[in-house]
Phi, psi and omega in degrees: 000054175285357178299327183289321176293324178297311180300319180296317179294324176301313182297324178300313181296316180298316179297318182296315179296319180292320179295316182302327186260358180070030181289145177257342178203158171252129182259332179207142174235126179250122175246156171242121187231120183286152184298330181249027179277355175077028181248125168274112186298318180299320177288326172301318179297318178295319177295320179302311181302320177291317186289328188284344179302128176064032175237181179291347179264007187307320180262015188266135178277138174262122178246119185246126171261122179272131183249126176290146176291141179218131176248147180228166173280133180291351178256009175086018177281005178104186182288151174262126182297143173297145179089354179260169175299146182277059174224149179291127178290339178280322189234352180068011177281151177297143181294155174245134177296120183254337180198158173116351177250009188269152169230107192232128165284103191275320188203146166237134170258110186252150172259119182237120178301000000 
C-alpha cells in the first residue's frame, strides 16, 4: 500500500507549489501514471480522497492519465510492438523502455487571489 506514501509526497509538492504562488486553494490535480509504475490507481484515488480533507486540496478533483508501456529501439528504429520479444527486429538490440513507468505531477489548477 505504498499509494499512501505516494499521496503524502504528492501533497508535500502541492503545498510547496501553492505556497510559492500564493494560492488559497487547489481546484484540480493532474497526474500521469504509467501502467507498469506499480501503482493501483483506485487505491491512489482512495488515499487522495482521505488526505485532501481539511487541506488546500479539499475541493480539488484528481485527474489521472494512464500511460501505456512502450518500448523502443535504442538505435532509433522505432517502437517495439506489444506482445513481441523486447528486442528490435531491425538490429536485434534490447529494447529500451520509453514510457509507462512514470508517476508525474502534470498540472495543478490553483486559485490565486
